[in-house]
KOLLONU-916912 format. One record per residue: residue in three letters; x, y, z of N, C-alpha, C in turn. Coordinates in nm, 3 decimals, always signed. Each point is the difference from the previous one (the first is absolute). Layout:
<ala,<X,Y,Z>,<X,Y,Z>,<X,Y,Z>>
...
//
This chain:
<met,<-3.433,+1.018,-0.074>,<+0.030,-0.130,+0.056>,<+0.062,+0.018,+0.138>>
<ala,<-0.051,-0.068,+0.099>,<+0.057,+0.004,+0.134>,<+0.130,-0.079,+0.002>>
<ala,<+0.090,+0.036,+0.091>,<+0.129,-0.068,+0.008>,<-0.016,-0.149,+0.020>>
<ser,<-0.100,-0.041,+0.077>,<-0.018,-0.142,+0.029>,<-0.043,-0.078,-0.123>>
<glu,<-0.043,+0.068,-0.108>,<-0.046,-0.066,-0.121>,<+0.111,-0.020,-0.102>>
<leu,<+0.120,+0.040,+0.031>,<+0.109,-0.007,-0.097>,<+0.040,-0.145,-0.023>>
<ile,<-0.019,-0.048,-0.123>,<+0.044,-0.133,-0.041>,<+0.060,+0.014,-0.139>>
<met,<+0.126,-0.037,-0.013>,<+0.066,+0.006,-0.130>,<+0.043,-0.141,-0.039>>
<thr,<-0.037,-0.040,-0.120>,<+0.037,-0.130,-0.054>,<+0.107,+0.021,-0.105>>
<ile,<+0.107,-0.079,+0.012>,<+0.115,+0.017,-0.089>,<+0.027,-0.132,-0.071>>
<thr,<+0.018,+0.007,-0.130>,<+0.047,-0.115,-0.077>,<+0.123,+0.044,-0.077>>
<ala,<+0.094,-0.091,-0.015>,<+0.123,+0.031,-0.071>,<+0.059,-0.128,-0.058>>
<glu,<+0.077,+0.017,-0.105>,<+0.059,-0.116,-0.068>,<+0.140,-0.035,+0.049>>
<ser,<+0.060,+0.088,+0.079>,<+0.136,-0.029,+0.050>,<+0.011,+0.044,+0.146>>
<lys,<+0.099,-0.055,+0.069>,<+0.022,+0.038,+0.140>,<+0.036,+0.148,+0.009>>
<ala,<+0.083,+0.047,-0.091>,<+0.040,+0.141,+0.002>,<-0.122,+0.091,-0.018>>
<ala,<-0.087,-0.034,-0.092>,<-0.121,+0.080,-0.022>,<-0.090,-0.005,+0.122>>
<met,<-0.016,-0.118,+0.060>,<-0.083,-0.014,+0.119>,<+0.055,+0.086,+0.113>>
<asp,<+0.129,-0.008,+0.024>,<+0.062,+0.080,+0.107>,<-0.022,+0.150,-0.024>>
<his,<+0.013,+0.042,-0.124>,<-0.020,+0.142,-0.034>,<-0.145,+0.041,+0.029>>
<his,<-0.096,-0.081,-0.044>,<-0.141,+0.034,+0.019>,<-0.039,-0.004,+0.149>>
<ile,<+0.058,-0.093,+0.074>,<-0.027,-0.004,+0.145>,<+0.051,+0.127,+0.066>>
<ala,<+0.119,+0.044,-0.037>,<+0.056,+0.122,+0.058>,<-0.089,+0.121,-0.031>>
<glu,<-0.051,+0.008,-0.122>,<-0.092,+0.108,-0.038>,<-0.129,-0.007,+0.081>>
<ala,<-0.055,-0.121,+0.016>,<-0.123,-0.017,+0.077>,<+0.022,+0.035,+0.147>>
<glu,<+0.116,-0.034,+0.053>,<+0.030,+0.035,+0.139>,<+0.004,+0.152,+0.019>>
<arg,<+0.055,+0.072,-0.097>,<+0.003,+0.147,+0.010>,<-0.142,+0.056,+0.005>>
<ile,<-0.088,-0.054,-0.082>,<-0.140,+0.044,+0.001>,<-0.065,-0.036,+0.134>>
<ala,<+0.024,-0.121,+0.047>,<-0.059,-0.046,+0.126>,<+0.050,+0.082,+0.119>>
<ile,<+0.127,+0.036,-0.001>,<+0.054,+0.082,+0.109>,<-0.072,+0.135,+0.005>>
<ala,<-0.023,+0.060,-0.116>,<-0.070,+0.129,-0.003>,<-0.140,-0.014,+0.058>>
<arg,<-0.069,-0.109,-0.030>,<-0.133,-0.024,+0.056>,<+0.007,-0.033,+0.148>>
<ala,<+0.100,-0.077,+0.042>,<+0.013,-0.038,+0.140>,<+0.018,+0.122,+0.089>>
<val,<+0.073,+0.099,-0.048>,<+0.021,+0.123,+0.077>,<-0.132,+0.070,+0.026>>
<val,<-0.089,-0.001,-0.097>,<-0.131,+0.062,+0.017>,<-0.081,-0.074,+0.106>>
<asp,<+0.002,-0.133,-0.007>,<-0.078,-0.084,+0.093>,<+0.064,-0.001,+0.138>>
<gly,<+0.131,-0.022,+0.005>,<+0.074,+0.003,+0.126>,<-0.018,-0.120,+0.091>>
<thr,<-0.065,-0.106,-0.048>,<-0.022,-0.117,+0.087>,<+0.037,-0.133,-0.064>>
<lys,<+0.026,-0.001,-0.128>,<+0.023,-0.127,-0.071>,<+0.141,-0.005,-0.058>>
<gly,<+0.052,-0.122,-0.007>,<+0.126,-0.024,-0.068>,<-0.028,-0.057,-0.137>>
<ile,<+0.107,-0.045,-0.066>,<-0.010,-0.049,-0.137>,<+0.029,-0.149,-0.002>>
<met,<-0.088,-0.077,-0.066>,<+0.020,-0.142,-0.018>,<+0.020,-0.028,-0.148>>
<val,<+0.113,-0.059,-0.032>,<+0.030,-0.043,-0.136>,<-0.017,-0.152,+0.000>>
<thr,<-0.091,-0.050,-0.084>,<-0.026,-0.143,-0.006>,<+0.037,-0.050,-0.139>>
<arg,<+0.091,-0.097,-0.002>,<+0.039,-0.063,-0.126>,<-0.084,-0.126,-0.016>>
<his,<-0.094,+0.006,-0.094>,<-0.091,-0.112,-0.024>,<+0.066,-0.106,-0.088>>
<arg,<+0.070,+0.045,-0.100>,<+0.077,-0.084,-0.093>,<+0.122,+0.083,-0.040>>
<pro,<+0.097,-0.061,-0.065>,<+0.118,+0.079,-0.039>,<-0.034,+0.122,-0.085>>
<asn,<-0.109,-0.004,-0.076>,<-0.034,+0.113,-0.086>,<-0.124,+0.078,+0.045>>
<leu,<-0.049,-0.027,+0.123>,<-0.119,+0.067,+0.050>,<+0.018,+0.039,+0.146>>
<cys,<-0.029,+0.126,+0.030>,<+0.021,+0.054,+0.133>,<-0.108,+0.104,+0.030>>
<thr,<-0.036,+0.016,+0.128>,<-0.088,+0.109,+0.041>,<+0.070,+0.083,+0.106>>
<val,<-0.031,+0.127,+0.001>,<+0.049,+0.093,+0.102>,<-0.122,+0.068,+0.058>>
<val,<-0.018,-0.011,+0.133>,<-0.118,+0.057,+0.066>,<+0.041,+0.068,+0.130>>
<leu,<-0.084,+0.092,+0.046>,<+0.012,+0.052,+0.136>,<-0.072,-0.099,+0.090>>
<ser,<+0.063,-0.035,+0.112>,<-0.053,-0.108,+0.082>,<+0.004,+0.034,+0.149>>
<asp,<-0.109,-0.038,+0.069>,<-0.002,+0.010,+0.146>,<+0.095,-0.100,+0.064>>
<glu,<+0.037,-0.106,-0.074>,<+0.089,-0.103,+0.052>,<+0.144,+0.047,+0.013>>
<val,<+0.032,+0.110,-0.067>,<+0.137,+0.053,+0.000>,<-0.001,+0.133,+0.073>>
<pro,<+0.089,+0.017,+0.100>,<+0.005,+0.127,+0.071>,<+0.035,+0.116,-0.094>>
<tyr,<-0.058,+0.115,+0.030>,<+0.029,+0.121,-0.077>,<+0.150,+0.023,-0.005>>
<gly,<+0.050,+0.035,-0.118>,<+0.141,+0.029,-0.017>,<+0.082,-0.119,-0.047>>
<leu,<-0.063,-0.119,-0.008>,<+0.072,-0.120,-0.041>,<-0.056,-0.056,-0.129>>
<thr,<+0.084,-0.073,-0.072>,<-0.041,-0.079,-0.116>,<+0.038,-0.144,+0.028>>
<arg,<-0.095,-0.090,-0.023>,<+0.026,-0.144,+0.015>,<-0.030,-0.069,-0.131>>
<glu,<+0.070,-0.111,-0.022>,<-0.021,-0.077,-0.121>,<-0.032,-0.143,+0.039>>
<arg,<-0.094,-0.062,-0.075>,<-0.030,-0.140,+0.023>,<-0.010,-0.070,-0.135>>
<leu,<+0.033,-0.128,+0.004>,<-0.004,-0.084,-0.120>,<-0.115,-0.098,+0.013>>
<leu,<-0.084,-0.011,-0.101>,<-0.110,-0.094,+0.002>,<+0.026,-0.119,-0.092>>
<asn,<+0.105,+0.002,-0.079>,<+0.023,-0.109,-0.094>,<+0.088,-0.108,+0.056>>
//
């Protein structure tokens, strides 16, 4: 899988679980971002219990941004 194809979908039943899973996904994304060297990490909260973590051209390398869609 190429770094640009990294998409992780997270579902959780509590805020604490969601925060934990997001932190784990960010660690994975950071490892992939280092290989690519051009993309940052976008965390998108679609609903309180649904989130995606992706490598994104919209985010500068070395940064993580979060957006809310709900």
